[in-house]
N, C-alpha and C positions, 0 to 999 in steps of 0.2 A: 821239668818235663825231659830235658836232655838226659839227666842222670837216670830217670826212670827207664827211658828207652834203652840207654846203654846197659842197663842191668839185664835187659832181655836178650843181649847178644848171645848167650849160650843156647837159648831156645832157637834163635835165628840160625845159628851155626848148625844146630841139630837138623832143622828142617832143611837147610841148604845142602847138607851132605847126605840126606836120606835118598833111598832109591825112589820113593814115590815122587819126590821133588823132580829128580832126574827125568823120570817118565813123563811128568807133567810138562816139563820144559820142552821136551822133544815133541810132545803132542801139540803144545802151544804153537810151535813153529811149523811142524810138518803138515798138520791137517789142513789149514787153509791153503797152503801151497799146492798140496796134492789135489784137493777138490777144485780149485780154481783151474788148473792145467786140464783136469779131467772135463770140466764143463766147456772149456775153450775148445778142446779137440773134438768132442762129441757134437757140440753145437755147429762147428764148422763142417763136420761130416754131414749133419742134418741139412745144413744150408745147401751144400753142394748136391745131395741126392734127392731132396724133396722140394725145397723152395723154387728150384728152377723148373720143376715139372709143370707142364701145362694143365690147366683146369678144364675138365670135360664134363658136360652134363648131358647124360642120354635120357631120352624121353621127355615127357612133360614136367614142368617145374611143380614140385609138390607145395601144397598150401602151407603157409607158415603163420603161426600165431606169435606176435611179438608182445611180450609181457614186460611191463615197466612198473615195478613196485616203487611207490613214492611216499615220501614223509618229509614235508617242509621243503618242497622243491619249486616254490613259487618262482624263484629267480631264474630258473633253468628250464623248466618244462616246456616252455614255448620253443626254444631252440632245439630240444631234443625231439619234440614232435615234428617240427618242420623238417629236420633232417631225416627222420624215419619216413615221412610221407614222400620224400624225394628219392627214396631208394630205387635202384634200378633192378626191380624184380617184379614179375607180373601179378603175383597172387599172394596177398598177405593181409592180415588184420592186425590192429594195435589195441591192446588192452591196458589202460592205465589203472593200476590199483592204488587208490588213494587211501592210506591207512590212518584216517582220521586226522589229517594234518592240521596243525594249529593256524596256518596261514592260507593264502589264497590258491593253493595248488588245484583244488577241484574247480574253482572258477576259471583259472587260466586254461584248464583242460577242456572245459565246456565250450570255449571258443573254437575248438576244432571238431566238435561233434557233428557239424553239418557234412563232414566227410564220412561216408558210410564205412569207411575202414577203421574209424576210431570209435572205441567204446570206453566208458568210464565205469569202473567198479568202485563205488564210494562207500568205504566202510565207516561205521560210526563208532567202532571200538578199536583202539590202537593195540594190535597184537604182534607187531614186529614184521620184518621182512619175510621170513620163512612162512608164517601163517598166511601173510598176504598172498604169497605165491601159491600156496596150497589152495586158498579160496578161489584163485583164478583158474585153476585146472579144470573144473567142471564146465566152464563157459568157453574154453579154448576149442576152436574148430580144427586146428592143424595138428598133425602128428608130430611135426617139428616145431619146438618152441624156441624162440630167440628171446633170451632174458638179458636185459640191460638195466643199468641203474638210471635214475631220473636226471642225472646231469651229464649224460653221455651224448656225444655228437658222432653219429655213425658216418662212416664213408659210404657213398652211394652204392658201391659194389660189394658191400660187406656180405650180403646173403649169396651172391654168386660165387664167393669164396668158400663159404661154410657148407651150404646145402649139399654140394656134390659128395662130400665125405660120407653122407648118410646113405649113399648107395651101397656101402659096405654093410652087410646085414648085422655084424657085431659091433658097429660103431654106435655108442649111446650118447656121446657128447662131443662137441668140438668147441675149444676155447679160443677166443680171438686175441688180438694184440692191441691192448690199450696204451695210448700215448698220452703224455702230459700236455695239456694246452695252456695252463696258467703258469708262466714261468717269469714271475716278477721278483723273486728273491733267491738267495744262494740256496736256502733249503729245498725250494722247488726245483731248481736246476740239479741238485743232488738226487732228488727223486726221479727226475727225468732220466738221468744217468743210470740210476738203480733199475728202472724198468727195462732199460736196454741191455744192461751188463750183468744184471743179477737175475731178474725174473724172467725176462725173455730168453736169456742164454740157458738158464736152468731148464726151462720147458723144452727147448730144443734138445738139450743133452737127455733129459728124462725121456723124451719120445724115442730116442734111439735105444734106450734101455727098455722100453716097452710100457712103462707106467709114469704117470705124472703126479706131482704132489697135490695140485689143485687147479681146477678151472678158475678162470678169473670171474669173480662176482660181478665185475663191471660189464662183461660181455661174454656170454657162451650160449651155444644152442644145445638142446637136449631132446632126445626121443621121448615122446610123451608115455608110450607104453612102458619103456624102461623105468621112468620116473614113478609111474603109478605102481608098477611091480614091487618097488621099494617102499611104498606108502607115502610117497611124497617127500617134502623137505623136512628135516628135523628141527623143530622149532626151539629146542632146549640147547642147541649147539651155538657156541659164540660165532662160528664161521660155517654157516650152512653150505657154502659152496664146497669147502674142503671136505666136509663130512659126506656130502653127495659123491664127490670124486672117489673118495675111498670106498664108499659102499657099492658104487657101480663096478669098480674095478675088482672088487672081492667077489662079485657075482660074474667075473670073467668078461665084462663088457670092455670094449676098447674106447679110449678117450684120445682124441687128437688135438694137436696144436696147429692153428692156421695163422701164421704171422702176417699173411696178406689181408686178413680181416681186420682192418685198422679202425679203431674208434679213438675219440679224444675225450679225455676225462679231466676233472679238476682234482687237485690234490691239496692237502692242508698247507697253509701258509706259515704257521707258527709251530714252535716246538710242542706247545700244549696240546693242539688238536692231533699232531703227528703221534705224539706219545700215546693219546687215547686210541688211535687207530691201530698202532702196532701192539698195544697191550691186548686188544681184542684178538688180533692175528695170533699172538703168542698163546693166548687161552684156547683159541681154536685148535692149534696144533697139539697142545698138550691134552685136550679133551680127545682128539682123534687118536692119539697114542694110546691113551688109557682104555677107550672104548673098543679099540681094535687090537688089544694087546695080544691076541692069539696069533696074529700074523707071523711072528718069528718061529712059531712052533708048528706050522701047518705047511707041509710040503706042497700042497696045491696051491698055496698063496705065494710061492717062492718068487714070482715076479714082482711081488710087492716089497720083498726084502730090501732091494736098494733104497726105496723111498723111506722105509721104516728105519733102517740103520743110518741113512744119511741124516734123517731128522734127529735121531738120537745123538749122532756124532756132533751136529751143529750145536745142539743144546749143551752137550757136555763141554764143547769148546768154549762156549759163552761163560759158563761157570769157571772154567780153568782160567780164562782171560781175566775175569773180574777178581778171582782170588789171587792169581799171580801178581797182577798189577797192584792190588792193594798191598800185598806182602812186600813188593819192591819199594813202594812209596814209604812204608813204615820203616823198613830196613835203611833206605837212604836218608831218611830224616834222622835216624838215630847215628848215622855215620858208618853203618855196616853195609858192605857191598856184596850182595849175594851173586851167585852165578846167574847170568842171563840179563841182569839189570845193569844198565849203563847210561849215563847222561848223554853219551855220544851214540850215534848209529852203530849197531853191531850186526853180526852176520844174519841172525834170524830177523831182526827188525828191517833191515834193508831188503832181504829176500822176500818177506811178506808184503812190505810196501811196493816193491817192483812188481810182484805177481799181481797184486791188487790193481795197480794202475794199468798194467797190461790187459787184464780182464776188462776193466772199464772202457779202455780206449778200443779194444778189439770188439766189444759189444756194441759200442757206439757206431763203429764203422760198418758192422753187419747190418744194424737197423737203420742206417741213414737212408736207405732206399724207400723206407716207409715214413721216415721223419727227418726231412732235409735239415732241420734246424738243430738236430741233436748234437752235432759237432761243435755248435756254438756253446753247449754246456760242457763240453769235454775239458776245457781248462780248469773248471771247478772240481774235477775229479781228484785233484791233489788233496782236497779237504775231506774226501770220503773216508779213507782209513784213519784220518786224524780225529775227526769229530762224529761223523755219521755212524761209522762202524762201531765205535765205542758206545754210543747211545743205544744201538740195537742190541749189543751184547748185554748191557745193564738191564734193559727191558726184559730180555729173555731170561736172565738169571733171577730177576725179582719176581716175575709173574708165573713162571712155568710150574713149579712145585705147588704153589697154592691152587693152580687151576686143576692139577692132577688130583689133589686131595679133596677139594670142595665139591659138593654135588652141585651141578648147574641148576639154574632156575628152569622152571617148566617152559617159560617163554622168554626169549632174548628180544628185548624191545630195541627200538632204534636209537642210534647214536647221532645226534644232530651235529654236523660239521659246520664250522663258522670260519670266517676270514679266508675265503677261497680265491679272493680277487688276485 
């Protein structure tokens, strides 16, 4: 094997000295550093200008319909409903959409039907989250819909923070701030750090630029008329929340991020379930890029350009990361040392790692006002660029192109999550 690899040295040398390799090497190092500091600076600007602003509600509080699509949520639905009923808001209803769950989700929900604010839409055919939400639209009495997952624990003041945004006539949706509540493993601590330092920081930065990548499917509020104008949720998209976000913004609706609207969610415990979740997210982004591929060519949609190009740039970086790393491993195994590869920390490696850790720590610091325990997860951030980041890049590079090429199914069914303790 060693002789075979050494016979490839001329090819390795040709690649190593090519212009394409030099460009890829610079992109490999510069892109994550540039984007990280851009997110950091814009998110701090957002925090100073918008998060400190007082929330004011003029006039009567509008009626809100809370819609909770459920599939196999027997273990969590009682906690979810108890938290919803305890919300500090004067006028709302709760509609539980049970999508033919194989467990006792419907039975657990019926224990709450004595409260007139709670209703159960019990479907006899499983058609996925998007279809469940569409089926609930005709029975919603509110113009503002709060949509949450069946394992979410809302903070009592969540509606008081989200509803005032809808006083703006061009506001179609407001996304909240989901926090991780099950932190029993290193993987879950890394996800807690991710939601503060990647997801939340990105949304702050994107709001400064005027458009966001996606509302959070775990918690967001949407204007019912805007949703109906689009024909409801797309049942064939892997991520109906991202697709809705893009379609609303392409119709020039405004979407906002409200970090003070805090909710608590459960995240996967093991790599298997996390892999499935991120595979779906990857497919959803790829489908959005293909479905809305006219964005870069339409001047009227120029405010969507940062989102579109950032998404393409991140996907491209994942492919560069996987290809470059694979090339380096093969070269080093053969005894050839290409440019950029070193068994010891080099300039780009140290710069990327330092920037990544700075972003993770700053993100945790910014979000500690909403999640006081997040700093306890900060020491685990050192594992993020070493393990977690690599896995996300592999998932992106493996599943993006197939998702762009294949025609999506007519209905995206549910994905059961396990081992959430």
